[in-house]
Every structure is written in C-alpha cells, then in structure tokens.
DSSP file (Angstrom, degrees, kcal/mol; ACC not computed):
  #  RESIDUE AA STRUCTURE BP1 BP2  ACC     N-H-->O    O-->H-N    N-H-->O    O-->H-N    TCO  KAPPA ALPHA  PHI   PSI    X-CA   Y-CA   Z-CA
    1    1 A X              0   0    0      0, 0.0     2,-0.0     0, 0.0     0, 0.0   0.000 360.0 360.0 360.0 130.4    2.7  -48.1  126.7
    2    2 A X     >  -     0   0    0      1,-0.1     4,-2.5     4,-0.0     5,-0.2  -0.269 360.0-110.6 -74.6 162.7    1.7  -51.8  127.1
    3    3 A X  H  > S+     0   0    0      1,-0.2     4,-2.6     2,-0.2     5,-0.2   0.873 120.0  54.0 -60.3 -37.2   -0.7  -53.5  124.7
    4    4 A X  H  > S+     0   0    0      2,-0.2     4,-2.2     1,-0.2    -1,-0.2   0.919 109.6  46.6 -64.5 -43.1   -3.3  -53.6  127.4
    5    5 A X  H  > S+     0   0    0      2,-0.2     4,-2.6     1,-0.2    -2,-0.2   0.896 112.0  51.3 -65.0 -40.3   -3.1  -49.9  128.0
    6    6 A X  H  X S+     0   0    0     -4,-2.5     4,-2.6     2,-0.2    -2,-0.2   0.913 110.4  48.6 -63.5 -42.5   -3.3  -49.2  124.3
    7    7 A X  H  X S+     0   0    0     -4,-2.6     4,-2.4     2,-0.2    -2,-0.2   0.904 111.8  49.3 -64.2 -40.7   -6.4  -51.4  124.0
    8    8 A X  H  X S+     0   0    0     -4,-2.2     4,-2.3     2,-0.2    -2,-0.2   0.922 112.4  47.7 -64.3 -43.9   -8.0  -49.6  126.9
    9    9 A X  H  X S+     0   0    0     -4,-2.6     4,-2.5     1,-0.2    -2,-0.2   0.914 111.9  49.9 -63.2 -43.1   -7.2  -46.2  125.4
   10   10 A X  H  X S+     0   0    0     -4,-2.6     4,-2.6     2,-0.2    -2,-0.2   0.901 109.7  51.5 -62.6 -41.3   -8.5  -47.2  122.0
   11   11 A X  H  X S+     0   0    0     -4,-2.4     4,-2.4     2,-0.2    -2,-0.2   0.923 110.8  47.7 -61.6 -45.1  -11.7  -48.5  123.6
   12   12 A X  H  X S+     0   0    0     -4,-2.3     4,-2.3     1,-0.2    -2,-0.2   0.915 112.5  49.6 -62.7 -42.9  -12.3  -45.2  125.4
   13   13 A X  H  X S+     0   0    0     -4,-2.5     4,-2.5     2,-0.2    -2,-0.2   0.918 111.4  48.4 -63.1 -43.5  -11.6  -43.2  122.3
   14   14 A X  H  X S+     0   0    0     -4,-2.6     4,-2.3     2,-0.2    -1,-0.2   0.893 111.2  49.9 -65.5 -39.5  -14.0  -45.3  120.2
   15   15 A X  H  X S+     0   0    0     -4,-2.4     4,-2.3     2,-0.2    -1,-0.2   0.906 111.5  49.9 -63.6 -40.3  -16.7  -45.0  122.9
   16   16 A X  H  X S+     0   0    0     -4,-2.3     4,-2.4     2,-0.2    -2,-0.2   0.913 110.8  48.4 -63.9 -43.1  -16.2  -41.2  122.9
   17   17 A X  H  X S+     0   0    0     -4,-2.5     4,-2.7     2,-0.2    -1,-0.2   0.884 110.5  51.8 -65.4 -38.0  -16.4  -41.0  119.1
   18   18 A X  H  X S+     0   0    0     -4,-2.3     4,-2.4     2,-0.2    -1,-0.2   0.916 111.1  47.4 -63.7 -42.7  -19.6  -43.1  119.1
   19   19 A X  H  X S+     0   0    0     -4,-2.3     4,-1.7     2,-0.2    -2,-0.2   0.898 111.7  51.0 -65.1 -40.1  -21.1  -40.7  121.7
   20   20 A X  H  X S+     0   0    0     -4,-2.4     4,-1.6     2,-0.2    -2,-0.2   0.935 111.6  46.8 -63.2 -45.9  -20.0  -37.7  119.7
   21   21 A X  H  < S+     0   0    0     -4,-2.7    -2,-0.2     1,-0.2    -1,-0.2   0.901 110.6  52.2 -64.8 -39.5  -21.6  -39.0  116.5
   22   22 A X  H  < S+     0   0    0     -4,-2.4    -1,-0.2     1,-0.2    -2,-0.2   0.845 117.0  40.1 -63.3 -31.9  -24.8  -40.0  118.3
   23   23 A X  H >< S+     0   0    0     -4,-1.7     3,-1.7    -5,-0.2     4,-0.2   0.643  90.7 115.1 -90.4 -16.9  -25.0  -36.4  119.7
   24   24 A X  T 3< S+     0   0    0     -4,-1.6    56,-0.1     1,-0.3    57,-0.1  -0.242  82.1   9.6 -60.3 136.9  -23.8  -34.7  116.5
   25   25 A X  T 3  S+     0   0    0     55,-0.2    -1,-0.3     1,-0.1     3,-0.2   0.476  83.1 127.4  80.2   1.8  -26.3  -32.5  114.8
   26   26 A X  S <  S+     0   0    0     -3,-1.7    -2,-0.1     1,-0.2    58,-0.1   0.809  88.4  23.4 -65.1 -27.4  -28.8  -32.5  117.6
   27   27 A X  S    S+     0   0    0     -4,-0.2    -1,-0.2     2,-0.1     2,-0.2   0.404 109.1  90.4-116.1   1.7  -29.0  -28.7  117.7
   28   28 A X  S    S-     0   0    0     -3,-0.2     2,-0.1     1,-0.1    55,-0.0  -0.564  80.0-103.2 -97.4 160.6  -27.8  -27.9  114.2
   29   29 A X    >>  -     0   0    0     -2,-0.2     4,-2.9     1,-0.1     3,-1.9  -0.376  39.3-104.9 -71.7 159.2  -29.7  -27.4  111.0
   30   30 A X  H 3> S+     0   0    0      1,-0.3     4,-1.9     2,-0.2     5,-0.4   0.806 119.9  66.0 -57.5 -28.8  -29.7  -30.2  108.5
   31   31 A X  H 34 S+     0   0    0      1,-0.2    -1,-0.3     2,-0.2     4,-0.2   0.712 115.2  28.5 -66.0 -19.5  -27.3  -28.1  106.4
   32   32 A X  H <> S+     0   0    0     -3,-1.9     4,-1.9     2,-0.1    -2,-0.2   0.773 118.7  53.1-105.0 -43.7  -24.7  -28.5  109.1
   33   33 A X  H  X S+     0   0    0     -4,-2.9     4,-2.4     1,-0.2     5,-0.2   0.865 105.8  54.0 -67.0 -36.0  -25.6  -31.8  110.8
   34   34 A X  H  X S+     0   0    0     -4,-1.9     4,-2.2    -5,-0.3    -1,-0.2   0.960 112.6  40.9 -65.7 -51.1  -25.5  -33.9  107.5
   35   35 A X  H  > S+     0   0    0     -5,-0.4     4,-2.4    -4,-0.2    -1,-0.2   0.854 114.1  55.6 -65.2 -30.5  -22.0  -32.8  106.4
   36   36 A X  H  X S+     0   0    0     -4,-1.9     4,-2.4     2,-0.2    -2,-0.2   0.937 109.4  45.1 -64.2 -45.7  -20.8  -33.1  110.0
   37   37 A X  H  X S+     0   0    0     -4,-2.4     4,-2.1     2,-0.2    -2,-0.2   0.876 111.9  52.7 -66.2 -37.4  -22.0  -36.7  110.2
   38   38 A X  H  X S+     0   0    0     -4,-2.2     4,-1.8     2,-0.2    -2,-0.2   0.930 111.5  45.9 -62.7 -44.7  -20.5  -37.5  106.8
   39   39 A X  H  X S+     0   0    0     -4,-2.4     4,-2.9     1,-0.2     5,-0.3   0.895 110.5  53.9 -65.2 -39.9  -17.1  -36.2  107.9
   40   40 A X  H  X S+     0   0    0     -4,-2.4     4,-2.6     1,-0.2    -1,-0.2   0.897 106.4  52.4 -62.2 -40.1  -17.4  -38.1  111.2
   41   41 A X  H  X S+     0   0    0     -4,-2.1     4,-0.9     2,-0.2    -1,-0.2   0.924 113.9  42.5 -61.9 -44.3  -18.0  -41.4  109.4
   42   42 A X  H  < S+     0   0    0     -4,-1.8     3,-0.5     2,-0.2    17,-0.4   0.927 116.0  46.9 -69.9 -44.9  -14.9  -40.9  107.2
   43   43 A X  H >< S+     0   0    0     -4,-2.9     3,-1.6     1,-0.2    -2,-0.2   0.878 107.8  57.5 -65.4 -37.0  -12.7  -39.7  110.0
   44   44 A X  H 3< S+     0   0    0     -4,-2.6    -1,-0.2    -5,-0.3    -2,-0.2   0.798  99.1  61.0 -62.8 -27.2  -13.8  -42.5  112.2
   45   45 A X  T 3< S+     0   0    0     -4,-0.9     2,-1.0    -3,-0.5    -1,-0.3   0.580  76.5 107.1 -77.2  -8.0  -12.6  -44.9  109.5
   46   46 A X    <   +     0   0    0     -3,-1.6     2,-0.4    -4,-0.3    12,-0.2  -0.602  47.6 155.9 -74.3 105.1   -9.1  -43.6  109.9
   47   47 A X  B     -A   57   0A   0     10,-1.2    10,-1.0    -2,-1.0     2,-0.3  -0.978  38.9-129.2-133.2 143.7   -7.3  -46.5  111.7
   48   48 A X        -     0   0    0     -2,-0.4     8,-0.1     8,-0.2     3,-0.1  -0.658  11.4-139.1 -89.2 150.4   -3.8  -47.6  111.9
   49   49 A X  S    S+     0   0    0     -2,-0.3     2,-0.3     1,-0.2    -1,-0.1   0.731  87.7  14.3 -78.1 -23.0   -2.8  -51.1  111.2
   50   50 A X  S >  S-     0   0    0     -3,-0.0     3,-1.5     0, 0.0    -1,-0.2  -0.985  95.4 -83.2-149.4 155.3   -0.3  -51.2  114.0
   51   51 A X  T 3  S+     0   0    0     -2,-0.3    -2,-0.0     1,-0.2   -48,-0.0  -0.302 112.3  19.5 -60.7 139.9    0.5  -49.0  117.1
   52   52 A X  T 3  S+     0   0    0      1,-0.3    -1,-0.2     2,-0.0     2,-0.1   0.534  82.4 158.6  80.5   6.4    2.7  -46.0  116.4
   53   53 A X    <   -     0   0    0     -3,-1.5    -1,-0.3     1,-0.1    13,-0.1  -0.437  33.1-153.7 -66.5 134.1    2.0  -46.0  112.6
   54   54 A X  S    S+     0   0    0     -2,-0.1    12,-2.6    11,-0.1     2,-0.4   0.793  77.0  50.0 -80.9 -29.5    2.7  -42.6  111.1
   55   55 A X  E     - B   0  65A   0     10,-0.3     2,-0.3    11,-0.1    10,-0.2  -0.897  67.1-168.6-113.5 139.9    0.2  -42.9  108.2
   56   56 A X  E     - B   0  64A   0      8,-3.3     8,-2.7    -2,-0.4     2,-0.4  -0.913  10.4-141.4-126.6 155.6   -3.4  -44.0  108.4
   57   57 A X  E     -AB  47  63A   0    -10,-1.0   -10,-1.2    -2,-0.3     6,-0.2  -0.934   8.8-141.0-122.9 138.7   -5.9  -44.9  105.8
   58   58 A X    >   -     0   0    0      4,-2.8     3,-2.0    -2,-0.4   -12,-0.1  -0.417  34.9-100.4 -90.2 169.3   -9.6  -44.1  105.5
   59   59 A X  T 3  S+     0   0    0    -17,-0.4    -1,-0.1     1,-0.3   -17,-0.1   0.777 123.5  56.3 -60.7 -27.5  -12.3  -46.4  104.2
   60   60 A X  T 3  S-     0   0    0    -18,-0.1    -1,-0.3     2,-0.1   -18,-0.0   0.411 122.3-105.1 -86.9   3.4  -12.3  -44.6  100.9
   61   61 A X  S <  S+     0   0    0     -3,-2.0    -2,-0.1     1,-0.3     2,-0.0   0.343  73.7 141.1  92.5  -6.3   -8.5  -45.4  100.5
   62   62 A X        -     0   0    0     -5,-0.1    -4,-2.8     1,-0.1     2,-0.4  -0.354  42.3-138.5 -70.4 154.2   -7.3  -41.8  101.2
   63   63 A X  E     +B   57   0A   0     -6,-0.2     2,-0.3   -17,-0.0    -6,-0.2  -0.928  25.4 167.5-122.1 137.7   -4.2  -41.5  103.3
   64   64 A X  E     -B   56   0A   0     -8,-2.7    -8,-3.3    -2,-0.4     2,-0.2  -0.918  38.4 -98.5-140.0 163.1   -3.4  -39.1  106.2
   65   65 A X  E  >  -B   55   0A   0     -2,-0.3     4,-2.0   -10,-0.2   -10,-0.3  -0.510  34.9-117.4 -78.2 157.1   -0.8  -38.6  108.9
   66   66 A X  H  > S+     0   0    0    -12,-2.6     4,-2.2     1,-0.2     5,-0.2   0.876 117.1  54.7 -62.0 -36.5   -1.7  -39.9  112.3
   67   67 A X  H  > S+     0   0    0    -13,-0.3     4,-2.4     2,-0.2    -1,-0.2   0.899 106.2  50.3 -63.6 -41.1   -1.4  -36.3  113.6
   68   68 A X  H  > S+     0   0    0      2,-0.2     4,-2.7     1,-0.2    -1,-0.2   0.893 109.0  52.6 -64.1 -39.1   -3.9  -35.1  110.9
   69   69 A X  H  X S+     0   0    0     -4,-2.0     4,-2.2     2,-0.2    -2,-0.2   0.915 110.2  47.2 -62.8 -43.1   -6.3  -37.8  112.0
   70   70 A X  H  X S+     0   0    0     -4,-2.2     4,-2.2     2,-0.2    -2,-0.2   0.915 112.2  50.5 -64.3 -42.1   -6.1  -36.7  115.6
   71   71 A X  H  X S+     0   0    0     -4,-2.4     4,-2.7     1,-0.2    -2,-0.2   0.926 110.1  49.6 -61.3 -45.2   -6.6  -33.1  114.6
   72   72 A X  H  X S+     0   0    0     -4,-2.7     4,-2.5     1,-0.2     5,-0.2   0.907 109.8  51.3 -62.4 -41.6   -9.7  -33.9  112.5
   73   73 A X  H  X S+     0   0    0     -4,-2.2     4,-1.9     1,-0.2    -1,-0.2   0.917 111.6  47.6 -59.8 -42.9  -11.2  -35.9  115.4
   74   74 A X  H  X S+     0   0    0     -4,-2.2     4,-2.1     2,-0.2    -2,-0.2   0.921 112.0  49.0 -65.4 -44.0  -10.6  -33.0  117.8
   75   75 A X  H  X S+     0   0    0     -4,-2.7     4,-2.5     1,-0.2    -2,-0.2   0.894 111.2  50.0 -63.5 -39.7  -12.1  -30.5  115.3
   76   76 A X  H  X S+     0   0    0     -4,-2.5     4,-2.4     2,-0.2    -1,-0.2   0.857 108.3  53.1 -68.5 -33.5  -15.2  -32.7  114.8
   77   77 A X  H  X S+     0   0    0     -4,-1.9     4,-2.1    -5,-0.2    -2,-0.2   0.910 110.4  47.5 -65.3 -41.1  -15.7  -33.0  118.5
   78   78 A X  H  X S+     0   0    0     -4,-2.1     4,-2.2     2,-0.2    -2,-0.2   0.914 112.2  49.8 -64.4 -42.7  -15.6  -29.2  118.8
   79   79 A X  H  X S+     0   0    0     -4,-2.5     4,-2.1     1,-0.2    -2,-0.2   0.894 109.4  51.8 -63.1 -39.7  -18.1  -28.9  115.9
   80   80 A X  H  X S+     0   0    0     -4,-2.4     4,-2.1     2,-0.2    -1,-0.2   0.905 109.3  49.1 -63.9 -41.9  -20.3  -31.5  117.6
   81   81 A X  H  X S+     0   0    0     -4,-2.1     4,-1.4     2,-0.2    -1,-0.2   0.882 108.6  54.0 -64.9 -36.8  -20.3  -29.5  120.9
   82   82 A X  H  X>S+     0   0    0     -4,-2.2     5,-2.9     1,-0.2     4,-0.5   0.903 107.9  50.4 -63.5 -39.5  -21.2  -26.3  118.9
   83   83 A X  H ><5S+     0   0    0     -4,-2.1     3,-1.3     1,-0.2    -2,-0.2   0.911 105.1  56.1 -62.5 -41.6  -24.1  -28.2  117.4
   84   84 A X  H 3<5S+     0   0    0     -4,-2.1    -1,-0.2     1,-0.3    -2,-0.2   0.838 109.4  46.7 -60.1 -31.5  -25.3  -29.2  120.9
   85   85 A X  H 3<5S-     0   0    0     -4,-1.4    -1,-0.3    -3,-0.2    -2,-0.2   0.556 118.1-115.6 -83.1  -9.1  -25.3  -25.5  121.8
   86   86 A X  T <<5 +     0   0    0     -3,-1.3     2,-1.1    -4,-0.5    -3,-0.2   0.686  69.1 142.3  81.1  19.0  -27.2  -24.7  118.6
   87   87 A X     >< +     0   0    0     -5,-2.9     4,-2.1     1,-0.2    -1,-0.2  -0.698  19.4 171.2 -97.4  82.5  -24.2  -22.6  117.2
   88   88 A X  H  > S+     0   0    0     -2,-1.1     4,-2.7     1,-0.2     5,-0.2   0.868  74.8  56.5 -59.0 -39.4  -24.2  -23.5  113.5
   89   89 A X  H  > S+     0   0    0      1,-0.2     4,-1.9     2,-0.2    -1,-0.2   0.919 109.8  43.4 -63.4 -45.1  -21.6  -20.8  112.6
   90   90 A X  H  > S+     0   0    0      2,-0.2     4,-1.9     1,-0.2     5,-0.2   0.904 113.6  52.2 -67.1 -41.0  -19.0  -22.2  115.0
   91   91 A X  H  X S+     0   0    0     -4,-2.1     4,-2.4     1,-0.2    -2,-0.2   0.921 110.5  47.8 -60.6 -44.4  -19.8  -25.8  114.0
   92   92 A X  H  X S+     0   0    0     -4,-2.7     4,-2.6     2,-0.2    -1,-0.2   0.862 106.9  57.2 -66.0 -35.9  -19.3  -24.9  110.3
   93   93 A X  H  X S+     0   0    0     -4,-1.9     4,-1.0    -5,-0.2    -1,-0.2   0.933 113.8  38.4 -61.2 -45.5  -16.0  -23.1  111.0
   94   94 A X  H  X S+     0   0    0     -4,-1.9     4,-1.2     1,-0.2    -2,-0.2   0.868 116.7  51.7 -73.4 -36.6  -14.5  -26.2  112.6
   95   95 A X  H  X S+     0   0    0     -4,-2.4     4,-2.9    -5,-0.2     5,-0.2   0.854 100.6  63.4 -67.6 -35.2  -16.1  -28.5  110.0
   96   96 A X  H  X S+     0   0    0     -4,-2.6     4,-2.2     1,-0.2    -1,-0.2   0.908 101.6  49.6 -58.9 -44.7  -14.8  -26.4  107.1
   97   97 A X  H  X S+     0   0    0     -4,-1.0     4,-1.9     2,-0.2    -1,-0.2   0.900 113.2  46.5 -62.3 -40.5  -11.1  -27.2  108.0
   98   98 A X  H  X S+     0   0    0     -4,-1.2     4,-2.3     2,-0.2    -2,-0.2   0.935 112.1  49.8 -67.2 -46.4  -11.8  -30.9  108.3
   99   99 A X  H  X>S+     0   0    0     -4,-2.9     5,-2.9     1,-0.2     4,-0.6   0.852 108.9  53.8 -62.9 -33.7  -13.8  -31.0  105.0
  100  100 A X  H ><5S+     0   0    0     -4,-2.2     3,-0.7    -5,-0.2    -1,-0.2   0.931 110.4  45.8 -63.9 -45.0  -10.9  -29.1  103.3
  101  101 A X  H 3<5S+     0   0    0     -4,-1.9    -2,-0.2     1,-0.2    -1,-0.2   0.859 114.9  47.6 -65.9 -35.4   -8.4  -31.7  104.5
  102  102 A X  H 3<5S-     0   0    0     -4,-2.3    -1,-0.2    -5,-0.1    -2,-0.2   0.532 110.0-124.8 -81.8  -6.5  -10.7  -34.5  103.4
  103  103 A X  T <<5 +     0   0    0     -3,-0.7    -3,-0.2    -4,-0.6    -4,-0.1   0.904  68.4 134.4  61.0  44.8  -11.3  -32.9  100.0
  104  104 A X      <       0   0    0     -5,-2.9    -4,-0.2     1,-0.2    -5,-0.1   0.167 360.0 360.0-105.5  16.2  -15.1  -32.9  100.6
  105  105 A X              0   0    0     -6,-0.4    -1,-0.2    -5,-0.1    -5,-0.1   0.495 360.0 360.0 -66.7 360.0  -15.8  -29.4   99.5
C-alpha cells in the first residue's frame, strides 16, 4: 500500500471515528454514554508511530497490539450504533469488553 493510500485510509478512519464519537450516546442514558465517550477518547488516542507497527500506545501510556486497537474501535462503533437505537443493554455489552481490555472497570 502506498503512502498516499495509507494517508487516505487514515483520513477516512479518523473522519469515521469523529462521526461515531459525535453520535455516541445520543440515544443512551448518561450511565452508558459517559463511559462510552471516555473509552472512545482513549481508544482514539491509540496511534502507531509508523505504518505496520505491531504495538500501539495510548495517550495514558498504556500499550496494546494493533489488532486489539482495531477490535476496540469496532466494538465501540457497534456500541455507538446501539446507543443510536436506544439499546443501552447492547451498548453496555460491547462497551464492557473494551473497558475490560482498557482496565477501566
């Protein structure tokens, strides 16, 4: 994948994450939307220093595999969609796994 393609993909991903965060919690109770937004902020900070990096670091200094970061992003997107539907239980189910991995319990 060329650098230009990587930059384009990264831009699309960041725009998607921004849209997800802006929409997060719109249909959930504060007990779900607040922890969801907190987890999104931390997961969004997971960035690699170079393409193909296996380990990524969060703003708080915690370290995760790139695969774990992708999984957490996907789970938070599912939780955000559940909030949009007003389904707190489904949102919490997906959020719980992410919070466990982030040690935010």
